[in-house]
gemmi code that builds the backbone of each chain (N, CA, C; Angstrom):
import gemmi

chains = {
    "A": [
        ("UNK", (-9.125, 8.253, 7.108), (-8.773, 8.360, 5.701), (-9.985, 8.797, 4.905)),
        ("UNK", (-9.767, 9.753, 4.027), (-10.889, 10.220, 3.218), (-10.351, 10.904, 1.959)),
        ("UNK", (-11.273, 11.200, 1.074), (-10.905, 11.870, -0.171), (-11.782, 13.098, -0.327)),
        ("UNK", (-11.187, 14.188, -0.675), (-12.024, 15.360, -0.972), (-11.776, 15.757, -2.421)),
        ("UNK", (-12.870, 16.147, -3.064), (-12.805, 16.485, -4.483), (-13.298, 17.903, -4.686)),
        ("UNK", (-12.564, 18.698, -5.441), (-13.088, 20.020, -5.815), (-12.518, 20.412, -7.169)),
        ("UNK", (-13.187, 21.346, -7.783), (-12.744, 21.808, -9.095), (-11.843, 23.019, -8.942)),
        ("UNK", (-10.770, 23.022, -9.663), (-9.901, 24.199, -9.722), (-9.749, 24.530, -11.207)),
        ("UNK", (-10.494, 25.541, -11.653), (-10.566, 25.790, -13.096), (-11.296, 24.625, -13.735)),
        ("UNK", (-10.668, 24.034, -14.767), (-11.308, 22.874, -15.395), (-10.669, 21.556, -14.945)),
        ("UNK", (-9.952, 21.611, -13.827), (-9.279, 20.405, -13.322), (-9.982, 19.893, -12.056)),
        ("UNK", (-10.239, 18.606, -12.038), (-10.782, 17.977, -10.828), (-9.596, 17.626, -9.929)),
        ("UNK", (-9.563, 18.220, -8.736), (-8.452, 17.989, -7.814), (-8.936, 17.083, -6.685)),
        ("UNK", (-8.220, 15.979, -6.495), (-8.572, 15.020, -5.445), (-7.473, 15.027, -4.395)),
        ("UNK", (-7.842, 15.291, -3.147), (-6.879, 15.187, -2.044), (-7.073, 13.850, -1.346)),
        ("UNK", (-5.967, 13.118, -1.181), (-6.010, 11.837, -0.470), (-5.523, 12.083, 0.954)),
        ("UNK", (-6.440, 11.998, 1.893), (-6.087, 12.274, 3.291), (-5.975, 10.959, 4.048)),
        ("UNK", (-4.772, 10.659, 4.560), (-4.560, 9.381, 5.244), (-3.952, 8.371, 4.285)),
        ("UNK", (-4.378, 7.133, 4.412), (-3.763, 6.081, 3.598), (-4.598, 5.833, 2.330)),
        ("UNK", (-3.913, 5.327, 1.309), (-4.617, 4.813, 0.129), (-4.294, 3.330, 0.059)),
        ("UNK", (-5.190, 2.534, 0.591), (-4.894, 1.107, 0.729), (-6.108, 0.261, 0.360)),
        ("UNK", (-5.963, -1.018, 0.559), (-6.978, -1.975, 0.119), (-8.364, -1.644, 0.664)),
        ("UNK", (-8.430, -1.057, 1.846), (-9.724, -0.802, 2.463), (-10.489, 0.376, 1.877)),
        ("UNK", (-9.815, 1.286, 1.179), (-10.541, 2.471, 0.683), (-10.281, 2.776, -0.789)),
        ("UNK", (-9.519, 1.928, -1.450), (-9.158, 2.230, -2.847), (-10.379, 2.330, -3.745)),
        ("UNK", (-11.408, 1.489, -3.474), (-12.591, 1.509, -4.344), (-13.330, 2.838, -4.246)),
        ("UNK", (-13.274, 3.438, -3.059), (-13.947, 4.721, -2.864), (-13.308, 5.785, -3.759)),
        ("UNK", (-11.968, 5.804, -3.781), (-11.275, 6.757, -4.651), (-11.621, 6.488, -6.109)),
        ("UNK", (-11.567, 5.216, -6.474), (-11.826, 4.858, -7.865), (-13.220, 5.327, -8.292)),
        ("UNK", (-14.201, 5.056, -7.448), (-15.572, 5.403, -7.799), (-15.759, 6.912, -7.911)),
        ("UNK", (-15.145, 7.646, -6.978), (-15.291, 9.117, -7.013), (-14.737, 9.677, -8.314)),
        ("UNK", (-13.573, 9.198, -8.715), (-12.964, 9.706, -9.945), (-13.770, 9.258, -11.174)),
        ("UNK", (-14.203, 7.997, -11.168), (-14.978, 7.511, -12.310), (-16.312, 8.256, -12.448)),
        ("UNK", (-16.885, 8.635, -11.306), (-18.131, 9.421, -11.357), (-17.891, 10.759, -12.063)),
        ("UNK", (-16.767, 11.378, -11.751), (-16.444, 12.664, -12.386), (-16.166, 12.470, -13.882)),
        ("UNK", (-15.482, 11.370, -14.198), (-15.200, 11.053, -15.608), (-16.518, 10.851, -16.365)),
        ("UNK", (-17.436, 10.176, -15.722), (-18.752, 9.916, -16.307), (-19.504, 11.221, -16.579)),
        ("UNK", (-19.291, 12.189, -15.677), (-19.978, 13.489, -15.827), (-19.364, 14.326, -16.946)),
        ("UNK", (-18.231, 13.889, -17.473), (-17.616, 14.618, -18.582), (-16.300, 15.297, -18.239)),
        ("UNK", (-15.874, 15.207, -16.982), (-14.584, 15.805, -16.615), (-13.450, 15.031, -17.285)),
        ("UNK", (-12.400, 15.745, -17.689), (-11.307, 15.075, -18.398), (-9.910, 15.372, -17.814)),
        ("UNK", (-9.816, 16.357, -16.939), (-8.514, 16.690, -16.359), (-8.554, 16.389, -14.855)),
        ("UNK", (-7.616, 15.554, -14.418), (-7.623, 15.110, -13.024), (-6.233, 15.283, -12.396)),
        ("UNK", (-6.258, 15.768, -11.177), (-5.023, 15.883, -10.398), (-5.263, 15.224, -9.040)),
        ("UNK", (-4.404, 14.272, -8.709), (-4.486, 13.656, -7.379), (-3.322, 14.181, -6.556)),
        ("UNK", (-3.668, 14.813, -5.437), (-2.668, 15.468, -4.586), (-2.427, 14.610, -3.343)),
        ("UNK", (-1.146, 14.281, -3.113), (-0.799, 13.383, -2.006), (-0.146, 14.113, -0.830)),
        ("UNK", (-0.334, 15.414, -0.740), (0.348, 16.155, 0.329), (-0.119, 15.745, 1.720)),
        ("UNK", (-1.300, 15.159, 1.810), (-1.805, 14.745, 3.127), (-1.902, 13.221, 3.248)),
        ("UNK", (-1.115, 12.537, 2.420), (-1.206, 11.071, 2.372), (-0.136, 10.429, 3.229)),
        ("UNK", (-0.502, 9.369, 3.927), (0.455, 8.610, 4.723), (1.197, 7.609, 3.859)),
        ("UNK", (0.614, 6.448, 3.676), (1.265, 5.448, 2.830), (0.267, 4.881, 1.822)),
        ("UNK", (0.809, 4.245, 0.795), (0.010, 3.653, -0.280), (0.448, 2.203, -0.421)),
        ("UNK", (-0.494, 1.292, -0.535), (-0.109, -0.111, -0.730), (-0.287, -0.501, -2.199)),
        ("UNK", (-0.054, -1.779, -2.492), (-0.108, -2.210, -3.890), (-1.514, -2.065, -4.474)),
        ("UNK", (-2.530, -2.200, -3.629), (-3.901, -2.012, -4.126), (-4.136, -0.562, -4.524)),
        ("UNK", (-3.606, 0.340, -3.697), (-3.726, 1.764, -4.020), (-2.999, 2.094, -5.312)),
        ("UNK", (-1.798, 1.538, -5.474), (-1.063, 1.752, -6.720), (-1.851, 1.192, -7.905)),
        ("UNK", (-2.453, 0.017, -7.691), (-3.238, -0.609, -8.753), (-4.406, 0.253, -9.186)),
        ("UNK", (-5.044, 0.899, -8.228), (-6.169, 1.781, -8.570), (-5.689, 2.986, -9.368)),
        ("UNK", (-4.533, 3.509, -9.008), (-4.000, 4.646, -9.769), (-3.704, 4.237, -11.214)),
        ("UNK", (-3.149, 3.031, -11.380), (-2.891, 2.536, -12.737), (-4.208, 2.385, -13.505)),
        ("UNK", (-5.190, 1.822, -12.837), (-6.497, 1.614, -13.462), (-7.119, 2.946, -13.884)),
        ("UNK", (-7.075, 3.921, -12.969), (-7.660, 5.229, -13.294), (-6.916, 5.893, -14.445)),
        ("UNK", (-5.605, 5.746, -14.419), (-4.800, 6.329, -15.489), (-5.248, 5.794, -16.851)),
        ("UNK", (-5.473, 4.481, -16.907), (-5.886, 3.865, -18.174), (-7.283, 4.343, -18.584)),
        ("UNK", (-8.198, 4.360, -17.612), (-9.586, 4.724, -17.937), (-9.689, 6.195, -18.360)),
        ("UNK", (-8.945, 7.045, -17.686), (-8.978, 8.474, -18.040), (-8.401, 8.683, -19.437)),
        ("UNK", (-7.296, 7.983, -19.705), (-6.672, 8.116, -21.025), (-7.591, 7.592, -22.125)),
        ("UNK", (-8.276, 6.487, -21.849), (-9.207, 5.920, -22.838), (-10.294, 6.920, -23.230)),
        ("UNK", (-10.629, 7.811, -22.292), (-11.664, 8.816, -22.558), (-11.067, 10.124, -23.069)),
        ("UNK", (-9.790, 10.086, -23.403), (-9.135, 11.280, -23.922), (-8.747, 12.276, -22.848)),
        ("UNK", (-8.704, 11.820, -21.609), (-8.369, 12.719, -20.501), (-6.929, 12.610, -20.061)),
        ("UNK", (-6.614, 13.381, -19.006), (-5.244, 13.400, -18.487), (-5.277, 13.307, -16.964)),
        ("UNK", (-4.278, 12.608, -16.423), (-4.150, 12.471, -14.970), (-2.751, 12.922, -14.558)),
        ("UNK", (-2.703, 13.755, -13.546), (-1.425, 14.169, -12.969), (-1.415, 13.815, -11.485)),
        ("UNK", (-0.224, 13.574, -10.961), (-0.051, 13.351, -9.524), (0.834, 14.475, -8.984)),
        ("UNK", (0.617, 14.834, -7.718), (1.441, 15.904, -7.141), (1.706, 15.656, -5.668)),
        ("UNK", (2.804, 16.288, -5.212), (3.137, 16.331, -3.785), (3.427, 14.968, -3.154)),
        ("UNK", (4.163, 14.135, -3.878), (4.607, 12.876, -3.260), (5.767, 13.201, -2.314)),
        ("UNK", (5.690, 12.732, -1.082), (6.854, 12.922, -0.206), (7.957, 11.923, -0.590)),
        ("UNK", (9.094, 12.006, 0.083), (10.232, 11.174, -0.320), (9.918, 9.678, -0.236)),
        ("UNK", (9.156, 9.297, 0.770), (8.833, 7.870, 0.924), (7.911, 7.405, -0.197)),
        ("UNK", (6.938, 8.226, -0.536), (6.038, 7.848, -1.627), (6.777, 7.851, -2.968)),
        ("UNK", (7.697, 8.815, -3.123), (8.505, 8.809, -4.358), (9.281, 7.505, -4.478)),
        ("UNK", (9.847, 7.066, -3.362), (10.591, 5.802, -3.370), (9.690, 4.641, -3.783)),
        ("UNK", (8.466, 4.654, -3.275), (7.513, 3.596, -3.630), (7.253, 3.588, -5.143)),
        ("UNK", (7.062, 4.761, -5.717), (6.832, 4.850, -7.162), (8.087, 4.443, -7.947)),
        ("UNK", (9.245, 4.782, -7.405), (10.483, 4.417, -8.101), (10.715, 2.907, -8.039)),
        ("UNK", (10.474, 2.316, -6.867), (10.651, 0.868, -6.711), (9.807, 0.104, -7.723)),
        ("UNK", (8.592, 0.577, -7.925), (7.659, -0.124, -8.816), (7.732, 0.397, -10.260)),
        ("UNK", (8.597, 1.365, -10.467), (8.774, 2.021, -11.778), (7.506, 2.738, -12.246)),
        ("UNK", (6.599, 2.981, -11.347), (5.393, 3.715, -11.739), (5.694, 5.199, -11.919)),
        ("UNK", (6.873, 5.610, -11.484), (7.269, 6.999, -11.755), (7.457, 7.221, -13.248)),
        ("UNK", (7.623, 6.125, -14.005), (7.773, 6.254, -15.456), (6.418, 6.286, -16.161)),
        ("UNK", (5.385, 5.897, -15.432), (4.051, 5.803, -16.037), (3.247, 7.084, -15.831)),
        ("UNK", (3.471, 7.727, -14.671), (2.660, 8.893, -14.322), (3.441, 10.185, -14.532)),
        ("UNK", (2.695, 11.240, -14.774), (3.291, 12.572, -14.758), (3.166, 13.096, -13.333)),
        ("UNK", (4.301, 13.275, -12.689), (4.328, 13.626, -11.269), (4.958, 14.999, -11.108)),
        ("UNK", (4.227, 15.892, -10.437), (4.743, 17.248, -10.204), (5.077, 17.420, -8.721)),
        ("UNK", (6.037, 18.309, -8.463), (6.432, 18.548, -7.076), (5.353, 19.279, -6.289)),
        ("UNK", (4.633, 20.144, -6.966), (3.607, 20.928, -6.269), (2.292, 20.895, -7.044)),
        ("UNK", (1.231, 21.254, -6.350), (-0.077, 21.314, -6.988), (-0.082, 22.361, -8.098)),
        ("UNK", (0.571, 23.494, -7.834), (0.588, 24.574, -8.820), (1.254, 24.114, -10.111)),
        ("UNK", (2.390, 23.456, -9.962), (3.088, 22.983, -11.177), (2.258, 21.947, -11.922)),
        ("UNK", (1.575, 21.111, -11.176), (0.729, 20.100, -11.824), (-0.395, 20.787, -12.601)),
        ("UNK", (-0.995, 21.803, -11.998), (-2.093, 22.508, -12.669), (-1.598, 23.216, -13.929)),
        ("UNK", (-0.400, 23.769, -13.837), (0.170, 24.466, -15.000), (0.473, 23.514, -16.151)),
        ("UNK", (0.671, 22.220, -15.828), (1.136, 21.273, -16.845), (0.015, 20.762, -17.752)),
        ("UNK", (-1.230, 21.079, -17.406), (-2.335, 20.600, -18.253), (-2.410, 21.428, -19.539)),
    ],
    "B": [
        ("UNK", (23.198, -1.671, 27.251), (21.839, -1.115, 27.286), (20.834, -2.227, 27.603)),
        ("UNK", (19.868, -1.877, 28.387), (18.848, -2.853, 28.777), (18.138, -3.397, 27.537)),
        ("UNK", (17.916, -4.704, 27.538), (17.260, -5.297, 26.369), (15.748, -5.088, 26.480)),
        ("UNK", (15.210, -4.458, 25.481), (13.772, -4.188, 25.465), (13.160, -4.933, 24.297)),
        ("UNK", (12.113, -5.667, 24.554), (11.403, -6.324, 23.465), (9.909, -6.069, 23.646)),
        ("UNK", (9.297, -5.599, 22.577), (7.857, -5.367, 22.596), (7.206, -6.427, 21.721)),
        ("UNK", (6.055, -6.879, 22.150), (5.379, -7.912, 21.365), (3.886, -7.655, 21.333)),
        ("UNK", (3.298, -8.022, 20.229), (1.842, -7.958, 20.110), (1.389, -9.229, 19.398)),
        ("UNK", (0.295, -9.796, 19.870), (-0.225, -11.005, 19.248), (-1.746, -10.924, 19.290)),
        ("UNK", (-2.360, -11.079, 18.157), (-3.818, -10.993, 18.141), (-4.409, -11.687, 16.929)),
        ("UNK", (-5.692, -12.000, 17.044), (-6.465, -12.563, 15.940), (-7.442, -11.510, 15.451)),
        ("UNK", (-7.566, -11.405, 14.146), (-8.557, -10.471, 13.599), (-9.462, -11.207, 12.616)),
        ("UNK", (-10.693, -10.732, 12.473), (-11.568, -11.321, 11.451), (-11.021, -11.032, 10.055)),
        ("UNK", (-11.536, -11.766, 9.087), (-11.073, -11.586, 7.700), (-11.751, -10.373, 7.080)),
        ("UNK", (-11.333, -9.212, 7.526), (-11.959, -7.965, 7.087), (-10.867, -6.901, 6.941)),
        ("UNK", (-10.735, -6.348, 5.741), (-9.641, -5.404, 5.481), (-9.746, -4.122, 6.322)),
        ("UNK", (-10.903, -3.875, 6.915), (-11.038, -2.663, 7.735), (-10.178, -2.710, 9.001)),
        ("UNK", (-9.693, -3.891, 9.366), (-8.850, -3.999, 10.559), (-7.382, -3.668, 10.279)),
        ("UNK", (-7.027, -3.628, 9.002), (-5.610, -3.541, 8.652), (-4.955, -2.277, 9.203)),
        ("UNK", (-5.597, -1.155, 9.029), (-4.955, 0.117, 9.391), (-4.617, 0.179, 10.890)),
        ("UNK", (-5.507, -0.336, 11.710), (-5.254, -0.300, 13.155), (-4.086, -1.206, 13.547)),
        ("UNK", (-4.014, -2.377, 12.930), (-2.911, -3.298, 13.233), (-1.583, -2.664, 12.806)),
        ("UNK", (-1.588, -2.103, 11.612), (-0.373, -1.465, 11.102), (0.056, -0.325, 12.037)),
        ("UNK", (-0.896, 0.461, 12.483), (-0.567, 1.572, 13.390), (0.033, 1.042, 14.702)),
        ("UNK", (-0.511, -0.054, 15.184), (-0.032, -0.635, 16.449), (1.423, -1.096, 16.325)),
        ("UNK", (1.707, -1.828, 15.257), (3.069, -2.354, 15.081), (4.053, -1.218, 14.792)),
        ("UNK", (3.630, -0.273, 13.977), (4.504, 0.858, 13.654), (4.832, 1.663, 14.912)),
        ("UNK", (3.833, 1.808, 15.785), (4.047, 2.537, 17.046), (5.097, 1.840, 17.900)),
        ("UNK", (5.074, 0.519, 17.914), (6.078, -0.219, 18.690), (7.478, 0.015, 18.121)),
        ("UNK", (7.568, 0.013, 16.804), (8.866, 0.271, 16.169), (9.332, 1.697, 16.478)),
        ("UNK", (8.401, 2.627, 16.496), (8.750, 4.022, 16.805), (9.288, 4.142, 18.232)),
        ("UNK", (8.713, 3.378, 19.140), (9.177, 3.417, 20.536), (10.625, 2.965, 20.650)),
        ("UNK", (11.053, 2.137, 19.700), (12.437, 1.649, 19.723), (13.288, 2.361, 18.677)),
        ("UNK", (12.833, 3.536, 18.295), (13.622, 4.445, 17.457), (14.023, 3.871, 16.105)),
        ("UNK", (13.100, 3.202, 15.450), (13.370, 2.782, 14.080), (13.426, 4.029, 13.190)),
        ("UNK", (14.079, 3.905, 12.056), (14.293, 5.065, 11.179), (12.960, 5.584, 10.638)),
        ("UNK", (12.876, 6.896, 10.436), (11.626, 7.472, 9.888), (11.170, 6.799, 8.601)),
        ("UNK", (12.112, 6.473, 7.730), (11.745, 5.806, 6.470), (11.098, 4.445, 6.741)),
        ("UNK", (11.643, 3.730, 7.723), (11.074, 2.419, 8.057), (9.663, 2.562, 8.635)),
        ("UNK", (9.463, 3.626, 9.408), (8.161, 3.838, 10.043), (7.112, 4.321, 9.053)),
        ("UNK", (7.563, 5.027, 8.030), (6.611, 5.616, 7.084), (6.415, 4.773, 5.834)),
        ("UNK", (7.378, 3.895, 5.546), (7.307, 3.150, 4.291), (7.414, 1.630, 4.500)),
        ("UNK", (8.586, 1.193, 4.965), (8.843, -0.253, 4.996), (7.818, -1.025, 5.827)),
        ("UNK", (7.658, -0.613, 7.082), (6.775, -1.371, 7.976), (5.307, -1.275, 7.538)),
        ("UNK", (4.760, -0.076, 7.350), (3.333, -0.038, 7.029), (2.976, -0.687, 5.699)),
        ("UNK", (3.795, -0.467, 4.679), (3.426, -1.020, 3.370), (3.569, -2.540, 3.371)),
        ("UNK", (4.706, -3.051, 3.867), (4.905, -4.506, 3.846), (3.864, -5.215, 4.718)),
        ("UNK", (3.562, -4.641, 5.868), (2.585, -5.291, 6.740), (1.177, -5.226, 6.146)),
        ("UNK", (0.848, -4.111, 5.525), (-0.458, -4.016, 4.857), (-0.578, -5.082, 3.770)),
        ("UNK", (0.507, -5.294, 3.029), (0.479, -6.321, 1.974), (0.262, -7.709, 2.561)),
        ("UNK", (0.992, -8.010, 3.633), (0.872, -9.346, 4.232), (-0.542, -9.570, 4.774)),
        ("UNK", (-1.096, -8.553, 5.410), (-2.440, -8.697, 5.979), (-3.502, -8.795, 4.881)),
        ("UNK", (-3.371, -7.972, 3.861), (-4.399, -8.037, 2.812), (-4.303, -9.345, 2.030)),
        ("UNK", (-3.088, -9.855, 1.826), (-2.951, -11.173, 1.183), (-3.653, -12.246, 2.003)),
        ("UNK", (-3.431, -12.205, 3.321), (-4.018, -13.224, 4.199), (-5.548, -13.139, 4.193)),
        ("UNK", (-6.062, -11.918, 4.228), (-7.521, -11.728, 4.299), (-8.186, -12.040, 2.955)),
        ("UNK", (-7.612, -11.479, 1.880), (-8.274, -11.580, 0.573), (-8.025, -12.920, -0.105)),
        ("UNK", (-6.755, -13.362, -0.090), (-6.415, -14.562, -0.865), (-6.328, -15.802, 0.019)),
        ("UNK", (-5.766, -15.656, 1.221), (-5.670, -16.813, 2.126), (-7.052, -17.216, 2.616)),
        ("UNK", (-7.718, -16.302, 3.282), (-9.029, -16.610, 3.873), (-10.199, -16.288, 2.965)),
        ("UNK", (-9.928, -15.691, 1.833), (-10.971, -15.318, 0.866), (-12.117, -14.568, 1.522)),
        ("UNK", (-11.753, -13.751, 2.514), (-12.708, -12.888, 3.237), (-13.846, -13.672, 3.901)),
        ("UNK", (-13.624, -14.946, 4.131), (-14.678, -15.740, 4.793), (-14.794, -15.317, 6.251)),
        ("UNK", (-15.988, -14.974, 6.690), (-16.152, -14.477, 8.059), (-15.831, -15.505, 9.132)),
        ("UNK", (-15.868, -16.790, 8.786), (-15.559, -17.812, 9.793), (-14.050, -18.064, 9.920)),
        ("UNK", (-13.260, -17.368, 9.118), (-11.806, -17.549, 9.189), (-11.146, -16.317, 9.780)),
        ("UNK", (-10.054, -16.542, 10.491), (-9.341, -15.441, 11.133), (-7.901, -15.345, 10.641)),
        ("UNK", (-7.334, -14.176, 10.868), (-5.916, -13.958, 10.585), (-5.216, -13.740, 11.921)),
        ("UNK", (-4.119, -14.450, 12.096), (-3.353, -14.340, 13.336), (-2.104, -13.492, 13.063)),
        ("UNK", (-1.864, -12.528, 13.911), (-0.706, -11.639, 13.739), (0.157, -11.710, 14.992)),
        ("UNK", (1.443, -11.886, 14.785), (2.365, -11.860, 15.915), (3.567, -11.001, 15.513)),
        ("UNK", (3.820, -9.963, 16.282), (4.953, -9.072, 15.970), (5.844, -8.946, 17.200)),
        ("UNK", (7.123, -9.102, 17.002), (8.102, -8.900, 18.074), (9.115, -7.869, 17.610)),
        ("UNK", (9.315, -6.873, 18.418), (10.218, -5.780, 18.042), (11.236, -5.601, 19.146)),
        ("UNK", (12.495, -5.542, 18.770), (13.520, -5.097, 19.717), (14.442, -4.116, 18.995)),
        ("UNK", (15.522, -3.752, 19.627), (16.367, -2.703, 19.034), (17.162, -3.205, 17.834)),
        ("UNK", (17.087, -4.497, 17.579), (17.799, -5.038, 16.414), (16.884, -5.275, 15.219)),
        ("UNK", (15.717, -5.831, 15.503), (14.874, -6.195, 14.361), (13.401, -6.290, 14.730)),
        ("UNK", (12.604, -6.190, 13.676), (11.175, -6.486, 13.768), (10.943, -7.828, 13.092)),
        ("UNK", (10.265, -8.720, 13.794), (9.853, -9.985, 13.171), (8.337, -10.048, 13.283)),
        ("UNK", (7.688, -10.146, 12.148), (6.227, -10.198, 12.168), (5.753, -11.414, 11.381)),
        ("UNK", (4.842, -12.142, 12.003), (4.266, -13.313, 11.346), (2.770, -13.091, 11.150)),
        ("UNK", (2.301, -13.400, 9.956), (0.888, -13.273, 9.625), (0.403, -14.637, 9.146)),
        ("UNK", (-0.571, -15.207, 9.840), (-1.055, -16.550, 9.491), (-2.504, -16.475, 9.053)),
        ("UNK", (-2.827, -17.249, 8.038), (-4.223, -17.352, 7.634), (-4.623, -18.816, 7.581)),
        ("UNK", (-5.860, -19.057, 7.229), (-6.371, -20.425, 7.219), (-6.511, -20.965, 5.801)),
        ("UNK", (-5.766, -20.379, 4.894), (-5.820, -20.817, 3.507), (-4.832, -21.943, 3.237)),
        ("UNK", (-4.713, -22.294, 1.975), (-3.858, -23.417, 1.608), (-2.436, -22.981, 1.282)),
        ("UNK", (-2.202, -21.681, 1.295), (-0.842, -21.212, 1.060), (-0.486, -21.109, -0.404)),
        ("UNK", (0.733, -20.622, -0.635), (1.196, -20.464, -2.011), (2.710, -20.519, -2.008)),
        ("UNK", (3.261, -20.714, -3.168), (4.709, -20.798, -3.304), (5.258, -19.395, -3.553)),
        ("UNK", (6.070, -18.915, -2.627), (6.609, -17.561, -2.755), (7.393, -17.380, -4.049)),
        ("UNK", (8.152, -18.403, -4.398), (9.048, -18.265, -5.558), (8.260, -18.143, -6.857)),
        ("UNK", (7.209, -18.972, -6.987), (6.496, -18.967, -8.264), (5.397, -17.907, -8.308)),
        ("UNK", (5.063, -17.324, -7.142), (3.964, -16.357, -7.116), (4.397, -14.958, -7.516)),
        ("UNK", (5.692, -14.688, -7.414), (6.129, -13.314, -7.658), (6.381, -13.056, -9.135)),
        ("UNK", (5.730, -12.041, -9.647), (6.034, -11.588, -10.997), (6.891, -10.340, -10.860)),
        ("UNK", (7.454, -9.908, -11.968), (8.195, -8.645, -11.933), (7.270, -7.540, -12.429)),
        ("UNK", (6.691, -6.770, -11.503), (5.729, -5.754, -11.936), (6.390, -4.568, -12.614)),
        ("UNK", (7.726, -4.538, -12.607), (8.419, -3.402, -13.225), (8.768, -3.667, -14.692)),
        ("UNK", (8.534, -4.908, -15.148), (8.857, -5.180, -16.551), (7.814, -4.492, -17.448)),
        ("UNK", (8.219, -4.110, -18.655), (7.306, -3.341, -19.513), (5.957, -4.023, -19.731)),
        ("UNK", (5.954, -5.354, -19.832), (4.677, -6.042, -20.096), (3.771, -6.070, -18.869)),
        ("UNK", (4.344, -5.821, -17.682), (3.533, -5.864, -16.460), (3.239, -4.493, -15.849)),
        ("UNK", (3.876, -3.469, -16.375), (3.789, -2.151, -15.734), (2.356, -1.628, -15.653)),
        ("UNK", (1.543, -1.989, -16.639), (0.159, -1.488, -16.653), (-0.825, -2.414, -15.937)),
        ("UNK", (-0.267, -3.477, -15.324), (-1.160, -4.365, -14.558), (-1.621, -3.671, -13.283)),
        ("UNK", (-2.835, -3.978, -12.894), (-3.351, -3.367, -11.664), (-2.991, -4.178, -10.436)),
        ("UNK", (-2.606, -5.451, -10.626), (-2.264, -6.290, -9.478), (-0.813, -6.764, -9.617)),
        ("UNK", (-0.380, -7.580, -8.680), (0.932, -8.222, -8.807), (2.089, -7.473, -8.169)),
        ("UNK", (1.801, -6.431, -7.379), (2.905, -5.685, -6.760), (3.088, -5.997, -5.272)),
        ("UNK", (2.157, -6.743, -4.689), (2.180, -6.951, -3.240), (3.406, -7.701, -2.742)),
        ("UNK", (3.610, -8.880, -3.274), (4.751, -9.687, -2.841), (6.073, -9.012, -3.207)),
        ("UNK", (6.087, -8.406, -4.371), (7.268, -7.653, -4.816), (7.635, -6.584, -3.786)),
        ("UNK", (6.638, -5.835, -3.313), (6.909, -4.773, -2.335), (7.350, -5.352, -0.997)),
        ("UNK", (6.719, -6.440, -0.574), (7.134, -7.063, 0.690), (8.617, -7.432, 0.628)),
        ("UNK", (9.021, -8.017, -0.484), (10.429, -8.433, -0.608), (11.383, -7.241, -0.671)),
        ("UNK", (10.949, -6.172, -1.329), (11.834, -5.005, -1.451), (11.919, -4.212, -0.156)),
        ("UNK", (10.864, -4.252, 0.634), (10.808, -3.386, 1.811), (11.230, -4.087, 3.100)),
        ("UNK", (11.316, -5.405, 3.068), (11.760, -6.160, 4.244), (13.110, -6.814, 3.943)),
        ("UNK", (13.848, -7.160, 4.992), (15.128, -7.839, 4.770), (14.923, -9.298, 4.399)),
        ("UNK", (13.875, -9.906, 4.934), (13.573, -11.270, 4.492), (12.069, -11.516, 4.574)),
        ("UNK", (11.603, -12.351, 3.669), (10.204, -12.781, 3.647), (10.218, -14.289, 3.439)),
        ("UNK", (9.642, -15.009, 4.406), (9.618, -16.467, 4.310), (8.183, -16.942, 4.468)),
        ("UNK", (7.920, -18.100, 3.888), (6.611, -18.712, 4.081), (6.806, -20.122, 4.614)),
        ("UNK", (5.987, -20.493, 5.563), (6.013, -21.882, 6.024), (4.636, -22.277, 6.530)),
        ("UNK", (4.461, -23.574, 6.710), (3.180, -24.089, 7.201), (3.330, -24.469, 8.656)),
        ("UNK", (2.534, -23.849, 9.482), (2.563, -24.161, 10.894), (1.237, -23.672, 11.449)),
        ("UNK", (0.335, -24.549, 11.655), (-1.034, -24.167, 12.045), (-1.602, -23.183, 11.011)),
        ("UNK", (-1.504, -23.531, 9.778), (-2.022, -22.662, 8.719), (-0.890, -22.163, 7.848)),
        ("UNK", (-1.211, -21.204, 7.070), (-0.251, -20.640, 6.141), (0.373, -19.399, 6.786)),
        ("UNK", (1.688, -19.401, 6.945), (2.348, -18.338, 7.704), (3.364, -17.614, 6.830)),
        ("UNK", (3.316, -16.291, 6.877), (4.354, -15.459, 6.258), (5.133, -14.803, 7.395)),
        ("UNK", (6.448, -14.947, 7.355), (7.279, -14.284, 8.368), (8.164, -13.248, 7.674)),
        ("UNK", (8.093, -12.019, 8.156), (8.898, -10.946, 7.574), (9.828, -10.399, 8.655)),
        ("UNK", (11.043, -10.123, 8.246), (12.026, -9.586, 9.193), (12.615, -8.290, 8.628)),
        ("UNK", (12.729, -7.304, 9.514), (13.345, -6.024, 9.124), (14.349, -5.631, 10.198)),
        ("UNK", (15.600, -5.425, 9.797), (16.615, -4.951, 10.758), (16.439, -3.456, 10.985)),
        ("UNK", (16.568, -3.056, 12.224), (16.416, -1.632, 12.538), (17.541, -0.813, 11.908)),
        ("UNK", (17.192, 0.326, 11.352), (18.245, 1.235, 10.851), (17.958, 2.628, 11.361)),
    ],
}
model = gemmi.Model(1)
for chain_id, residues in chains.items():
    chain = gemmi.Chain(chain_id)
    for i, (resn, *xyz) in enumerate(residues, 1):
        res = gemmi.Residue()
        res.name, res.seqid = resn, gemmi.SeqId(i, " ")
        for name, pos in zip(("N", "CA", "C"), xyz):
            atom = gemmi.Atom()
            atom.name, atom.element = name, gemmi.Element(name[0])
            atom.pos, atom.b_iso = gemmi.Position(*pos), 0.0
            res.add_atom(atom)
        chain.add_residue(res)
    model.add_chain(chain)
structure = gemmi.Structure()
structure.add_model(model)
structure.setup_entities()
């Protein structure tokens, strides 16, 4: 499991490879917060290579969403597979996040 | 059809880095018995990750001298998995909040037990050589 970060235009794109769970959630949080600290304000987290997410992973996404918004930024999510969509629907977090079907659509939405 | 039952039983240290391997092991057993793709990708890994992280973080408080015991039995009808820690336990009924209510939606915690209950057919807690959570999932 790992996270890769790169810039696409003025958007910071984070790929979550593997699981987003209790054992690695802090790593994701820190990477995004570091970019926020540097002045970045547009963030896209892409889940096309993600296995499963646990409640800790969901909690980190909620936390990042709040922190990014507090700084006047925006967070988008993209490429949730059907199982991950179900997870977001079960927890009603699909109502909290802006979720796009593809990375391209997410980038266009900023 | 011949009755097949797979079982795994092991003790792990109170360290969240062990969770992914345990989850992979149990999920693989379910896959061998043709559990549904949704169960293999969502129900089993997420619910088991929650049970293990609860045991490590809250039950054992990550104390290195405490262990988590895992026992999983899988057959073509159901998965039964028990996760035991050395903590004092908690009341399942009073511990669960509704993380989907508007006042809780922005909370960063409080979704673990909720997900275990939604993703498994039953979740029970009892005391037997420590604090034990037993989760059951019928194969689909």
